[in-house]
VOSE-208312 format. One line per 3 residues: number of its first residue (from 1); for each residue x, y, z of N, C-alpha, C. Coordinates in Angstrom, 3 decimals. Layout:
BEGIN
NUM = X/Y/Z/X/Y/Z/X/Y/Z  ... .
END
This chain:
BEGIN
1 = -19.232/37.869/51.290/-18.522/38.477/50.223/-17.930/39.530/50.990  -16.686/40.010/50.374/-15.850/40.803/50.940/-15.815/42.012/49.747  -15.934/43.133/50.281/-16.419/44.489/48.983/-14.804/44.515/48.827 .
4 = -14.559/45.011/47.264/-13.077/45.119/46.211/-13.111/46.638/46.606  -11.650/46.805/47.093/-10.918/48.475/46.924/-10.253/48.200/46.054  -11.098/49.286/45.167/-9.505/50.060/43.750/-9.696/50.946/44.457 .
7 = -8.417/51.703/43.724/-7.660/52.642/44.351/-7.306/53.377/42.879  -7.227/54.893/43.132/-7.110/55.348/41.930/-5.266/55.281/41.395  -4.966/54.592/41.826/-3.546/53.683/41.774/-3.882/52.360/41.044 .
10 = -3.868/52.772/39.704/-3.441/51.266/38.895/-3.354/50.056/39.454  -2.102/50.092/39.454/-1.065/48.933/39.801/-0.792/48.499/41.086  -1.888/49.790/42.030/-1.617/49.024/43.188/-2.987/48.211/43.622 .
13 = -4.351/48.414/42.697/-4.888/47.538/42.538/-4.469/46.320/41.784  -4.038/46.475/40.654/-4.056/45.157/39.824/-2.648/44.280/41.339  -1.750/44.639/41.863/-1.195/44.405/42.621/-2.005/43.211/43.545 .
16 = -2.820/44.034/44.046/-3.776/43.392/45.373/-4.324/42.343/44.571  -5.465/42.615/43.494/-6.206/41.402/42.962/-5.438/40.321/42.644  -4.170/40.409/41.956/-3.288/39.926/41.513/-2.789/38.381/42.641 .
19 = -2.339/39.548/43.758/-2.205/38.476/44.807/-3.494/37.916/45.152  -4.505/38.768/45.918/-5.622/37.997/46.072/-6.188/36.856/45.865  -6.233/36.635/43.958/-5.937/35.652/43.639/-5.416/34.960/42.953 .
22 = -3.938/34.873/43.571/-3.340/33.890/42.970/-3.088/33.603/41.511  -2.271/35.135/41.261/-2.375/35.079/39.724/-1.149/35.078/39.123  -0.521/34.019/38.043/0.616/34.367/38.162/1.183/35.044/37.159 .
25 = 0.126/35.879/36.055/0.401/36.514/35.616/-0.706/37.677/35.098  -0.348/38.659/34.360/-1.119/39.689/34.502/-1.101/39.504/32.554  -2.056/39.843/31.564/-2.061/39.512/30.600/-2.275/40.656/29.492 .
28 = -1.495/41.525/28.361/-1.625/42.364/28.164/-2.257/42.250/26.768  -3.485/42.059/26.675/-4.378/41.370/25.451/-4.332/42.428/24.304  -3.375/42.389/23.422/-3.226/42.805/22.069/-3.434/41.669/21.366 .
31 = -3.919/41.833/20.061/-4.245/41.184/18.564/-3.564/39.922/18.711  -4.430/39.073/18.893/-3.769/37.302/18.628/-3.835/36.612/17.343  -3.061/35.722/17.179/-3.792/34.916/16.330/-3.221/34.067/16.319 .
34 = -3.325/32.341/15.934/-3.246/30.702/16.305/-1.920/30.716/16.513  -2.097/30.652/18.074/-0.509/30.229/18.649/0.049/29.204/18.038  1.665/29.723/17.825/2.926/28.534/17.073/3.980/28.428/17.974 .
37 = 4.210/30.051/17.822/5.632/30.250/18.248/5.889/31.076/19.789  6.220/30.907/20.560/6.102/31.380/22.231/7.756/32.021/22.542  7.256/33.157/22.950/9.187/33.923/22.872/9.003/34.128/24.727 .
40 = 9.517/33.680/25.562/9.860/33.407/27.014/11.365/34.530/27.488  10.788/35.314/27.415/12.055/36.308/28.157/12.723/35.410/29.792  13.912/35.214/29.952/13.936/35.088/30.830/15.070/35.949/31.662 .
43 = 15.223/36.477/32.196/16.002/37.315/32.987/17.033/36.264/33.841  16.640/35.777/34.943/17.744/34.917/35.531/16.731/34.205/36.725  17.529/33.816/37.602/17.214/32.500/38.163/15.739/32.906/39.040 .
46 = 15.605/34.381/39.588/14.480/34.478/40.198/12.892/34.321/39.300  12.389/34.227/40.239/10.387/33.590/39.838/10.439/32.575/38.470  11.620/31.517/38.640/11.444/30.359/37.590/10.552/29.730/38.012 .
49 = 10.671/29.770/38.953/8.761/28.473/39.757/7.710/28.952/38.767  8.111/30.107/38.520/6.336/31.137/38.093/6.857/31.073/36.566  7.572/31.067/36.006/7.470/31.059/34.421/7.078/29.754/34.021 .
52 = 8.107/28.387/35.308/8.098/27.492/34.340/6.299/26.743/34.531  5.202/27.331/36.029/4.223/27.257/36.038/3.356/27.296/34.885  3.625/28.850/34.592/2.685/29.502/33.581/2.459/29.039/32.152 .
55 = 4.247/29.021/31.809/4.348/28.251/30.304/3.979/27.227/30.166  4.161/26.284/31.158/3.795/24.588/31.019/2.174/24.270/31.487  1.418/25.441/31.923/-0.215/25.702/32.214/-0.317/25.956/30.856 .
58 = -0.191/26.743/30.196/-0.473/27.171/29.372/-0.093/26.537/27.735  1.036/26.303/27.878/1.217/25.718/26.668/1.306/24.446/26.559  1.356/23.460/27.379/1.777/21.807/28.151/0.860/21.112/26.921 .
61 = -0.268/21.684/26.669/-0.947/20.536/25.745/-1.869/21.132/24.667  -0.478/22.236/24.294/-1.204/22.811/23.141/-0.103/22.567/22.256  0.189/22.599/20.723/1.452/22.120/19.760/1.911/23.242/19.850 .
64 = 2.911/24.089/20.220/3.691/25.347/20.128/5.293/25.155/20.319  5.586/25.612/19.701/6.896/25.871/19.973/7.496/27.078/20.754  8.078/26.895/21.868/8.879/27.649/23.588/10.134/28.363/22.664 .
67 = 10.837/29.222/22.319/12.407/29.571/22.482/12.255/30.392/23.826  12.923/30.195/24.749/13.818/30.539/26.251/14.488/31.467/25.614  14.297/32.749/25.818/15.384/33.789/25.061/15.763/34.826/26.666 .
70 = 17.573/34.985/26.427/17.960/35.930/27.725/18.712/36.555/26.623  18.662/37.910/27.332/19.534/38.879/27.578/20.913/38.649/28.124  21.815/38.658/28.253/23.136/38.042/28.869/23.543/39.728/29.323 .
73 = 23.884/39.665/30.383/24.841/40.955/30.889/25.993/40.610/30.823  26.856/41.622/30.854/28.376/41.700/30.748/29.120/40.224/31.877  28.634/40.528/32.940/28.995/39.594/33.742/28.631/38.268/34.056 .
76 = 27.814/38.086/32.711/27.151/36.456/32.716/28.320/36.154/31.547  28.695/34.729/32.032/29.162/33.882/30.930/28.505/32.803/30.348  28.659/32.663/28.657/27.955/32.055/27.714/27.318/30.318/28.845 .
79 = 28.879/29.866/29.882/28.033/28.314/30.582/27.442/28.752/31.171  27.164/30.218/31.977/26.040/30.510/33.217/24.762/30.227/32.583  24.974/31.508/30.928/24.021/30.984/30.669/23.194/30.090/30.216 .
82 = 23.415/29.313/29.476/23.250/27.606/29.489/22.789/27.004/29.955  24.371/26.821/31.374/23.074/26.113/32.533/21.736/26.811/32.794  21.788/28.475/33.089/20.114/28.638/33.782/19.651/28.118/32.731 .
85 = 19.268/28.058/31.155/18.305/28.027/30.353/17.890/26.292/30.221  19.449/25.576/30.567/19.100/24.093/30.284/18.579/23.885/31.416  18.381/24.443/32.486/17.195/24.130/33.610/16.256/24.200/33.461 .
88 = 16.073/25.082/33.091/14.250/26.161/32.393/13.936/24.570/31.867  14.606/24.524/30.853/14.137/23.013/29.440/13.812/22.458/30.549  14.877/21.619/31.418/14.236/20.211/31.996/13.310/19.944/32.911 .
91 = 12.976/21.548/33.576/11.895/21.424/34.513/10.499/21.551/33.445  11.098/22.408/32.241/9.482/22.880/31.429/9.064/20.799/30.739  10.159/20.547/30.435/10.391/18.958/29.602/9.406/17.916/31.033 .
94 = 9.641/18.442/32.245/9.381/17.632/33.168/7.802/17.722/33.312  7.167/19.137/33.310/6.294/19.585/33.197/4.941/19.903/32.215  5.799/18.369/30.973/4.913/18.317/30.015/5.213/18.819/28.628 .
97 = 6.234/19.880/28.194/6.119/20.467/27.256/7.501/19.797/26.612  6.759/19.327/25.295/8.373/18.428/24.585/9.327/19.284/24.652  10.538/18.542/24.858/11.872/18.887/24.781/12.333/19.076/23.417 .
100 = 11.813/18.487/22.390/12.314/19.050/21.053/11.626/20.520/20.485  10.041/20.631/21.579/9.185/22.088/20.814/10.542/23.183/21.641  11.462/23.263/22.449/12.527/23.983/23.078/13.265/24.682/22.399 .
103 = 13.145/25.700/22.785/14.978/26.140/21.577/15.091/27.375/22.359  16.487/27.566/22.413/17.153/29.135/23.643/18.110/29.849/22.639  17.787/31.272/23.292/18.472/31.836/22.245/18.963/33.340/22.583 .
106 = 20.390/33.446/23.000/20.913/34.465/23.913/21.529/35.502/23.093  20.877/36.479/23.464/21.489/37.865/23.213/22.875/38.670/23.939  23.502/39.703/23.318/24.015/40.340/23.848/24.345/41.624/23.399 .
109 = 24.476/42.757/24.432/24.858/44.072/23.566/23.167/44.892/23.330  22.819/45.700/24.192/21.676/46.238/24.095/20.796/46.201/25.150  19.772/46.926/24.961/18.721/46.717/26.343/17.751/46.182/26.291 .
112 = 17.170/44.789/27.234/16.509/44.176/26.922/15.554/44.476/26.333  14.929/45.667/26.605/13.451/45.828/25.714/13.947/45.872/24.089  14.608/46.575/23.425/14.495/46.365/22.177/15.049/45.287/21.715 .
115 = 15.949/44.504/22.665/16.632/43.430/22.347/15.105/42.147/21.940  14.246/43.035/22.834/13.171/41.463/23.131/12.325/41.738/22.017  12.175/43.143/21.415/11.508/43.380/20.547/11.662/43.009/18.973 .
118 = 13.493/43.316/19.366/13.874/42.570/17.894/13.724/41.197/17.906  13.424/40.293/18.608/13.465/39.138/18.607/12.127/38.896/18.758  11.095/39.584/18.769/9.775/38.872/18.761/8.915/38.578/17.506 .
121 = 9.648/39.391/16.019/9.145/39.166/15.015/8.447/38.270/14.754  8.795/37.090/14.906/8.503/35.487/14.371/7.744/34.964/15.702  7.415/35.673/16.627/6.290/35.104/17.356/5.156/35.845/17.256 .
124 = 4.108/35.176/17.966/2.986/34.916/18.089/2.661/35.215/19.599  2.806/35.408/20.973/2.851/35.708/21.998/4.013/36.076/22.793  4.178/36.966/23.800/5.723/37.080/24.708/4.910/36.340/26.309 .
127 = 6.093/35.763/26.843/6.167/35.552/28.175/7.405/36.307/28.958  7.088/37.076/29.709/8.122/38.122/30.390/7.809/38.269/32.087  9.001/38.846/32.438/8.787/39.180/33.796/8.621/40.518/34.057 .
130 = 7.696/40.765/35.270/7.917/42.100/35.475/9.021/42.979/35.992  9.197/43.709/35.707/10.551/44.438/35.962/10.808/44.845/37.214  11.932/45.062/38.019/11.952/45.492/39.581/11.468/47.304/39.261 .
133 = 10.985/47.909/40.449/10.483/49.326/40.000/12.065/50.000/40.540  12.390/50.907/39.809/13.457/51.887/39.509/13.220/53.265/38.554  13.964/54.042/38.909/13.652/55.521/38.369/13.232/55.602/36.385 .
136 = 14.357/54.288/35.818/13.603/54.390/34.534/12.423/53.927/34.666  11.658/52.537/35.368/10.523/52.701/34.965/9.520/53.692/35.784  9.943/54.444/36.505/9.086/55.016/37.047/8.709/56.389/35.789 .
139 = 9.632/57.065/34.735/9.860/57.874/33.805/9.105/57.465/32.622  9.948/56.134/31.952/9.386/55.432/31.107/8.484/54.220/30.909  7.973/54.028/32.258/7.382/52.504/32.588/7.509/51.197/32.355 .
142 = 7.160/50.285/32.590/7.798/48.970/33.033/8.056/48.561/31.447  9.234/47.551/31.470/9.462/46.776/30.144/8.745/46.666/29.697  7.642/45.587/30.669/6.898/44.956/29.701/5.798/45.179/28.869 .
145 = 5.309/46.924/29.476/4.424/47.528/28.730/5.389/48.338/27.880  6.116/48.312/27.563/6.976/49.042/26.583/6.864/48.206/25.209  7.372/46.903/25.461/7.313/45.567/24.672/5.910/45.466/23.945 .
148 = 4.888/45.503/25.183/3.399/45.618/24.638/2.845/46.307/23.424  3.786/47.757/23.677/3.011/48.563/22.798/3.939/48.765/21.882  5.093/48.142/21.292/5.388/47.591/20.510/5.556/46.070/19.428 .
151 = 4.589/45.385/20.250/5.018/44.173/19.759/3.047/44.114/19.441  3.239/43.219/18.530/1.253/42.847/17.880/0.776/41.995/18.753  1.304/41.455/19.436/0.529/39.856/20.368/0.630/40.144/21.609 .
154 = -0.264/38.828/22.088/-0.488/39.502/23.469/0.640/39.278/24.337  1.321/39.686/25.526/2.023/39.682/26.109/1.825/39.062/27.839  1.859/37.917/28.550/1.848/37.461/29.559/3.463/38.324/30.671 .
157 = 2.759/39.032/31.193/3.888/39.374/32.399/3.986/39.198/33.745  4.582/38.061/34.466/4.401/37.630/35.571/5.005/38.349/36.126  4.181/38.176/37.365/4.383/39.139/38.672/6.258/38.810/39.305 .
160 = 6.699/39.916/39.539/7.636/40.081/40.140/7.997/39.015/41.199  6.831/39.513/42.729/6.812/39.198/43.760/6.217/37.931/43.984  6.534/37.119/45.076/5.900/35.576/44.977/4.469/36.025/46.100 .
163 = 3.443/35.139/46.617/2.796/35.070/47.488/3.560/35.618/48.822  2.538/36.107/49.380/2.455/36.709/50.848/3.947/37.631/51.442  4.449/38.076/50.094/5.434/38.905/50.300/4.891/40.318/50.526 .
166 = 3.704/40.858/49.965/3.140/41.830/50.236/2.575/42.291/51.042  2.617/43.281/51.613/1.871/43.833/52.601/1.513/45.445/52.372  0.115/45.434/53.052/-0.710/46.032/52.969/-0.640/47.721/53.222 .
169 = -0.052/48.538/52.194/0.009/49.601/52.534/-0.969/50.477/52.060  -1.609/50.605/51.689/-3.048/51.458/51.014/-4.032/50.709/51.769  -5.006/52.165/52.247/-5.475/51.707/53.237/-7.760/52.795/52.428 .
172 = -6.974/52.707/51.537/-8.212/53.164/50.663/-8.275/52.392/49.418 .
END
């Protein structure tokens, strides 16, 4: 049995354990009610495989409605966004989620955090990706953490890095 190494840096420990155990996501376990409506915040093509694996793994065998939600950037055309989300719908359908249970919603103009929280009002849980580190996330925290503080239900945070991309940098 390998001894577990925990550090005083919470995120480093979470990242290490997530990678070691092949986890797709981390759950921020707010209060929950029976799941009927799931909001899946899709940022872009990166990490779509992980989104499809997690969403289909969790929800393909239960009767829920899934809304794919995207905050479009200024440089994204409606056609580009629809192509992205239609591709995700196809992949989720191939993995067992009924196509008629999947909806698409696109927003523009505003910060992703604010728009996701606003859109989440009628949903029981949120699935979203982990933010890339930046000065903003250093100062205010990860977007998923901020959303979880404002959303009343559980938030599944899909980890941004692919397995085997992690380099051991912490020796303690």
